[in-house]
KEBA-950858 format. One record per residue: x, y, z of N, C-alpha, C in turn; residue number from 1. Coordinates in nm, 2 decimals, padded with zeros to 4 digits, m for minus. Layout:
BEGIN
(r (X Y Z) (X Y Z) (X Y Z) NUM)
...
end
This chain:
BEGIN
(r (m00.26 m02.45 01.69) (m00.15 m02.52 01.76) (m00.20 m02.60 01.88) 1)
(r (m00.30 m02.54 01.95) (m00.35 m02.60 02.07) (m00.43 m02.73 02.05) 2)
(r (m00.51 m02.73 01.94) (m00.59 m02.84 01.91) (m00.59 m02.87 01.76) 3)
(r (m00.48 m02.92 01.71) (m00.47 m02.95 01.57) (m00.57 m03.06 01.52) 4)
(r (m00.62 m03.04 01.40) (m00.72 m03.14 01.35) (m00.66 m03.19 01.21) 5)
(r (m00.73 m03.28 01.15) (m00.69 m03.34 01.03) (m00.69 m03.23 00.92) 6)
(r (m00.78 m03.14 00.92) (m00.79 m03.03 00.82) (m00.67 m02.94 00.83) 7)
(r (m00.62 m02.92 00.95) (m00.50 m02.84 00.97) (m00.37 m02.91 00.90) 8)
(r (m00.36 m03.04 00.93) (m00.25 m03.12 00.88) (m00.26 m03.12 00.72) 9)
(r (m00.38 m03.13 00.67) (m00.40 m03.13 00.52) (m00.36 m03.00 00.46) 10)
(r (m00.39 m02.89 00.53) (m00.35 m02.75 00.48) (m00.20 m02.74 00.48) 11)
(r (m00.13 m02.79 00.59) (00.02 m02.78 00.60) (00.08 m02.86 00.49) 12)
(r (00.03 m02.98 00.46) (00.08 m03.07 00.35) (00.06 m02.99 00.22) 13)
(r (m00.05 m02.93 00.20) (m00.08 m02.86 00.07) (00.02 m02.74 00.05) 14)
(r (00.05 m02.67 00.16) (00.15 m02.56 00.15) (00.29 m02.61 00.12) 15)
(r (00.33 m02.72 00.19) (00.46 m02.77 00.17) (00.48 m02.82 00.03) 16)
(r (00.37 m02.88 m00.03) (00.38 m02.93 m00.17) (00.39 m02.81 m00.27) 17)
(r (00.32 m02.70 m00.23) (00.33 m02.58 m00.32) (00.47 m02.52 m00.31) 18)
(r (00.53 m02.51 m00.19) (00.67 m02.46 m00.18) (00.77 m02.55 m00.25) 19)
(r (00.75 m02.68 m00.24) (00.84 m02.77 m00.31) (00.83 m02.76 m00.46) 20)
(r (00.72 m02.74 m00.51) (00.70 m02.72 m00.65) (00.74 m02.59 m00.71) 21)
(r (00.75 m02.49 m00.63) (00.79 m02.35 m00.68) (00.93 m02.31 m00.62) 22)
(r (01.01 m02.40 m00.59) (01.14 m02.37 m00.52) (01.23 m02.29 m00.61) 23)
(r (01.22 m02.31 m00.74) (01.31 m02.24 m00.84) (01.24 m02.11 m00.89) 24)
(r (01.13 m02.07 m00.85) (01.06 m01.95 m00.89) (01.12 m01.84 m00.80) 25)
(r (01.11 m01.72 m00.85) (01.17 m01.60 m00.77) (01.14 m01.47 m00.84) 26)
(r (01.18 m01.37 m00.78) (01.18 m01.23 m00.83) (01.32 m01.20 m00.88) 27)
(r (01.32 m01.14 m01.00) (01.45 m01.11 m01.06) (01.47 m00.96 m01.06) 28)
(r (01.59 m00.91 m01.02) (01.62 m00.77 m01.01) (01.74 m00.74 m01.10) 29)
(r (01.72 m00.68 m01.22) (01.83 m00.65 m01.30) (01.93 m00.55 m01.24) 30)
(r (02.05 m00.57 m01.27) (02.16 m00.48 m01.21) (02.16 m00.35 m01.28) 31)
(r (02.11 m00.33 m01.40) (02.11 m00.20 m01.47) (01.98 m00.12 m01.46) 32)
(r (01.89 m00.16 m01.37) (01.77 m00.09 m01.34) (01.80 00.04 m01.26) 33)
(r (01.72 00.14 m01.29) (01.74 00.26 m01.21) (01.69 00.24 m01.07) 34)
(r (01.74 00.33 m00.98) (01.70 00.32 m00.84) (01.60 00.42 m00.80) 35)
(r (01.51 00.45 m00.89) (01.40 00.55 m00.87) (01.28 00.47 m00.81) 36)
(r (01.24 00.52 m00.69) (01.13 00.46 m00.62) (01.00 00.52 m00.66) 37)
(r (00.90 00.44 m00.70) (00.76 00.49 m00.72) (00.66 00.39 m00.68) 38)
(r (00.54 00.44 m00.65) (00.43 00.35 m00.59) (00.30 00.37 m00.67) 39)
(r (00.22 00.27 m00.65) (00.08 00.27 m00.70) (m00.01 00.24 m00.58) 40)
(r (m00.12 00.31 m00.57) (m00.21 00.30 m00.46) (m00.35 00.28 m00.52) 41)
(r (m00.43 00.19 m00.45) (m00.56 00.16 m00.50) (m00.65 00.12 m00.39) 42)
(r (m00.78 00.15 m00.40) (m00.88 00.11 m00.30) (m01.00 00.06 m00.37) 43)
(r (m01.06 m00.05 m00.33) (m01.18 m00.10 m00.39) (m01.29 m00.07 m00.29) 44)
(r (m01.37 00.04 m00.31) (m01.47 00.08 m00.22) (m01.59 m00.01 m00.22) 45)
(r (m01.62 m00.07 m00.11) (m01.74 m00.15 m00.09) (m01.74 m00.27 m00.18) 46)
(r (m01.62 m00.32 m00.21) (m01.61 m00.44 m00.30) (m01.65 m00.57 m00.24) 47)
(r (m01.64 m00.58 m00.10) (m01.68 m00.70 m00.03) (m01.83 m00.70 m00.01) 48)
(r (m01.91 m00.79 m00.07) (m02.05 m00.78 m00.06) (m02.11 m00.81 00.08) 49)
(r (m02.03 m00.89 00.16) (m02.08 m00.92 00.29) (m02.06 m00.81 00.40) 50)
(r (m01.94 m00.75 00.39) (m01.91 m00.65 00.50) (m01.91 m00.50 00.44) 51)
(r (m01.90 m00.49 00.31) (m01.89 m00.36 00.24) (m01.77 m00.28 00.29) 52)
(r (m01.67 m00.34 00.34) (m01.55 m00.28 00.38) (m01.46 m00.27 00.25) 53)
(r (m01.39 m00.16 00.23) (m01.31 m00.14 00.12) (m01.18 m00.22 00.13) 54)
(r (m01.11 m00.25 00.02) (m00.99 m00.32 00.02) (m00.88 m00.22 m00.02) 55)
(r (m00.77 m00.22 00.05) (m00.66 m00.13 00.02) (m00.55 m00.21 m00.05) 56)
(r (m00.49 m00.16 m00.15) (m00.38 m00.22 m00.21) (m00.27 m00.12 m00.26) 57)
(r (m00.15 m00.16 m00.25) (m00.04 m00.08 m00.30) (00.08 m00.17 m00.34) 58)
(r (00.16 m00.11 m00.43) (00.28 m00.18 m00.47) (00.39 m00.08 m00.49) 59)
(r (00.51 m00.11 m00.47) (00.63 m00.02 m00.48) (00.73 m00.09 m00.58) 60)
(r (00.78 00.00 m00.66) (00.88 m00.04 m00.76) (01.01 00.04 m00.73) 61)
(r (01.12 m00.03 m00.74) (01.25 00.03 m00.74) (01.31 00.01 m00.88) 62)
(r (01.30 00.12 m00.96) (01.32 00.11 m01.10) (01.21 00.02 m01.17) 63)
(r (01.25 m00.09 m01.23) (01.15 m00.17 m01.29) (01.11 m00.30 m01.21) 64)
(r (01.17 m00.30 m01.09) (01.16 m00.42 m01.00) (01.06 m00.40 m00.89) 65)
(r (00.96 m00.49 m00.87) (00.87 m00.48 m00.76) (00.94 m00.52 m00.63) 66)
(r (00.93 m00.43 m00.53) (01.00 m00.46 m00.41) (00.91 m00.48 m00.29) 67)
(r (00.79 m00.42 m00.29) (00.70 m00.43 m00.18) (00.55 m00.42 m00.23) 68)
(r (00.46 m00.50 m00.17) (00.32 m00.49 m00.21) (00.24 m00.54 m00.09) 69)
(r (00.11 m00.49 m00.09) (00.02 m00.54 00.01) (m00.12 m00.52 m00.03) 70)
(r (m00.21 m00.60 00.01) (m00.35 m00.59 m00.01) (m00.42 m00.63 00.12) 71)
(r (m00.51 m00.55 00.17) (m00.58 m00.58 00.30) (m00.71 m00.51 00.31) 72)
(r (m00.80 m00.56 00.39) (m00.93 m00.50 00.41) (m00.91 m00.38 00.51) 73)
(r (m00.97 m00.27 00.47) (m00.97 m00.16 00.57) (m01.07 m00.19 00.68) 74)
(r (m01.03 m00.15 00.80) (m01.11 m00.19 00.92) (m01.24 m00.12 00.93) 75)
(r (m01.25 00.02 00.92) (m01.39 00.07 00.92) (m01.44 00.08 00.78) 76)
(r (m01.58 00.07 00.77) (m01.64 00.09 00.64) (m01.63 00.24 00.61) 77)
(r (m01.59 00.27 00.48) (m01.58 00.41 00.44) (m01.72 00.46 00.40) 78)
(r (m01.73 00.59 00.42) (m01.86 00.66 00.38) (m01.86 00.70 00.23) 79)
(r (m01.74 00.70 00.17) (m01.73 00.74 00.03) (m01.61 00.68 m00.04) 80)
(r (m01.61 00.68 m00.17) (m01.50 00.62 m00.24) (m01.38 00.71 m00.22) 81)
(r (m01.40 00.84 m00.21) (m01.28 00.93 m00.18) (m01.22 00.90 m00.05) 82)
(r (m01.30 00.87 00.05) (m01.24 00.84 00.18) (m01.16 00.71 00.18) 83)
(r (m01.21 00.61 00.11) (m01.14 00.48 00.10) (m01.01 00.50 00.02) 84)
(r (m01.01 00.58 m00.09) (m00.89 00.60 m00.17) (m00.79 00.68 m00.09) 85)
(r (m00.84 00.78 m00.01) (m00.75 00.86 00.07) (m00.68 00.78 00.19) 86)
(r (m00.76 00.69 00.24) (m00.70 00.59 00.34) (m00.60 00.51 00.28) 87)
(r (m00.62 00.46 00.16) (m00.52 00.38 00.08) (m00.40 00.46 00.06) 88)
(r (m00.41 00.59 00.03) (m00.30 00.68 00.01) (m00.22 00.70 00.14) 89)
(r (m00.29 00.70 00.25) (m00.23 00.72 00.38) (m00.14 00.59 00.41) 90)
(r (m00.20 00.47 00.39) (m00.13 00.35 00.41) (00.00 00.34 00.32) 91)
(r (m00.02 00.38 00.19) (00.09 00.38 00.10) (00.20 00.48 00.14) 92)
(r (00.16 00.59 00.19) (00.26 00.69 00.24) (00.34 00.64 00.36) 93)
(r (00.27 00.57 00.45) (00.34 00.52 00.56) (00.44 00.41 00.52) 94)
(r (00.41 00.33 00.42) (00.50 00.23 00.37) (00.61 00.30 00.30) 95)
(r (00.58 00.41 00.23) (00.68 00.48 00.15) (00.79 00.54 00.25) 96)
(r (00.74 00.60 00.36) (00.84 00.65 00.45) (00.93 00.54 00.51) 97)
(r (00.88 00.43 00.54) (00.96 00.32 00.59) (01.06 00.27 00.48) 98)
(r (01.01 00.26 00.36) (01.10 00.21 00.25) (01.21 00.31 00.22) 99)
(r (01.18 00.44 00.23) (01.28 00.55 00.21) (01.39 00.54 00.32) 100)
(r (01.34 00.52 00.44) (01.44 00.50 00.55) (01.53 00.38 00.53) 101)
(r (01.47 00.27 00.49) (01.54 00.15 00.46) (01.64 00.17 00.35) 102)
(r (01.60 00.23 00.24) (01.69 00.26 00.13) (01.81 00.35 00.17) 103)
(r (01.77 00.45 00.25) (01.87 00.54 00.30) (01.98 00.47 00.39) 104)
(r (01.93 00.38 00.47) (02.02 00.30 00.56) (02.11 00.21 00.47) 105)
(r (02.07 00.18 00.35) (02.15 00.09 00.26) (02.23 00.18 00.16) 106)
(r (02.23 00.31 00.19) (02.31 00.41 00.11) (02.26 00.42 m00.03) 107)
(r (02.13 00.40 m00.06) (02.07 00.42 m00.19) (02.01 00.56 m00.19) 108)
(r (02.06 00.64 m00.29) (02.02 00.78 m00.30) (01.89 00.78 m00.38) 109)
(r (01.80 00.87 m00.35) (01.67 00.88 m00.42) (01.63 01.03 m00.43) 110)
(r (01.53 01.05 m00.51) (01.49 01.19 m00.53) (01.42 01.24 m00.41) 111)
(r (01.41 01.37 m00.39) (01.35 01.43 m00.27) (01.20 01.39 m00.26) 112)
(r (01.13 01.38 m00.37) (00.99 01.34 m00.37) (00.97 01.21 m00.45) 113)
(r (00.88 01.12 m00.40) (00.86 01.00 m00.46) (00.71 01.00 m00.52) 114)
(r (00.70 00.96 m00.64) (00.57 00.96 m00.70) (00.48 00.85 m00.65) 115)
(r (00.36 00.88 m00.61) (00.26 00.78 m00.58) (00.14 00.80 m00.68) 116)
(r (00.12 00.69 m00.76) (00.01 00.70 m00.86) (m00.12 00.65 m00.80) 117)
(r (m00.22 00.73 m00.82) (m00.36 00.70 m00.77) (m00.46 00.73 m00.87) 118)
(r (m00.56 00.65 m00.89) (m00.66 00.68 m00.99) (m00.78 00.76 m00.94) 119)
(r (m00.77 00.82 m00.82) (m00.88 00.89 m00.76) (m00.85 01.04 m00.76) 120)
(r (m00.91 01.12 m00.85) (m00.89 01.26 m00.85) (m00.93 01.33 m00.72) 121)
(r (m01.03 01.28 m00.66) (m01.07 01.35 m00.53) (m00.97 01.32 m00.42) 122)
(r (m00.92 01.20 m00.41) (m00.81 01.17 m00.31) (m00.69 01.25 m00.33) 123)
(r (m00.65 01.27 m00.46) (m00.53 01.36 m00.49) (m00.56 01.50 m00.45) 124)
(r (m00.68 01.55 m00.48) (m00.72 01.69 m00.44) (m00.72 01.71 m00.29) 125)
(r (m00.77 01.61 m00.22) (m00.77 01.62 m00.07) (m00.62 01.63 m00.02) 126)
(r (m00.53 01.55 m00.08) (m00.39 01.55 m00.04) (m00.32 01.68 m00.06) 127)
(r (m00.37 01.75 m00.17) (m00.30 01.87 m00.20) (m00.37 02.00 m00.15) 128)
(r (m00.49 01.99 m00.11) (m00.57 02.11 m00.07) (m00.64 02.09 00.07) 129)
(r (m00.60 02.16 00.17) (m00.66 02.15 00.30) (m00.78 02.24 00.32) 130)
(r (m00.83 02.30 00.21) (m00.95 02.39 00.22) (m01.07 02.30 00.22) 131)
(r (m01.06 02.18 00.18) (m01.18 02.09 00.16) (m01.23 02.04 00.30) 132)
(r (m01.19 02.10 00.41) (m01.22 02.05 00.54) (m01.37 02.02 00.57) 133)
(r (m01.46 02.10 00.51) (m01.60 02.08 00.54) (m01.65 01.95 00.47) 134)
(r (m01.60 01.92 00.35) (m01.64 01.80 00.29) (m01.57 01.68 00.33) 135)
(r (m01.46 01.69 00.41) (m01.38 01.58 00.44) (m01.37 01.56 00.59) 136)
(r (m01.45 01.63 00.67) (m01.44 01.62 00.82) (m01.47 01.48 00.87) 137)
(r (m01.53 01.39 00.79) (m01.56 01.26 00.84) (m01.43 01.17 00.83) 138)
(r (m01.33 01.21 00.76) (m01.21 01.14 00.75) (m01.13 01.16 00.87) 139)
(r (m01.07 01.05 00.93) (m01.00 01.06 01.06) (m00.87 01.14 01.04) 140)
(r (m00.83 01.20 01.15) (m00.71 01.29 01.15) (m00.59 01.22 01.11) 141)
(r (m00.57 01.09 01.14) (m00.45 01.02 01.11) (m00.43 01.00 00.96) 142)
(r (m00.54 01.01 00.88) (m00.53 01.00 00.74) (m00.47 01.13 00.68) 143)
(r (m00.47 01.24 00.75) (m00.41 01.36 00.69) (m00.26 01.35 00.70) 144)
(r (m00.20 01.24 00.74) (m00.06 01.21 00.73) (m00.01 01.23 00.59) 145)
(r (m00.09 01.19 00.49) (m00.05 01.21 00.35) (m00.03 01.35 00.31) 146)
(r (m00.13 01.44 00.36) (m00.12 01.58 00.33) (00.00 01.64 00.39) 147)
(r (00.04 01.60 00.51) (00.16 01.65 00.57) (00.29 01.61 00.49) 148)
(r (00.29 01.49 00.44) (00.41 01.45 00.36) (00.41 01.52 00.23) 149)
(r (00.30 01.55 00.17) (00.29 01.63 00.04) (00.35 01.77 00.07) 150)
(r (00.31 01.83 00.19) (00.35 01.96 00.22) (00.50 01.97 00.25) 151)
(r (00.56 01.86 00.30) (00.70 01.85 00.33) (00.78 01.83 00.20) 152)
(r (00.71 01.78 00.10) (00.78 01.75 m00.03) (00.84 01.61 m00.04) 153)
(r (00.80 01.52 00.05) (00.84 01.38 00.05) (00.76 01.31 m00.06) 154)
(r (00.64 01.34 m00.08) (00.55 01.27 m00.17) (00.51 01.37 m00.28) 155)
end
């Protein structure tokens, strides 16, 4: 904004043409879909060849309808695939808590525990078992947020 260049103007024109061409596209939410919330969590460990930082991704479905998704690079490089998957579970759990509060404010009833699907057996084991502390002490304390939510019965 402080020093716009021709390349910036070209990018804005490109975005506006895209929006104009897709104005009738959208997400469709059927009225007869169930209101069961479930999530999918994924991490690509070391997938970026230049930084070796993992990428976290998750998506949430309310019944058959996609309602929330995100993909972003994790800030610190993980030491293991289990750590990156567990961090992805922690991010997914934080979004889950927010979505559950939002749905509650809209008077949508949901089950006591929400399913989060993850393809990492080790991350699932860490979330369920706090005895693994010797093998997981390199994982930051804030990532154990997922374990606390499993213990509460939220996840």
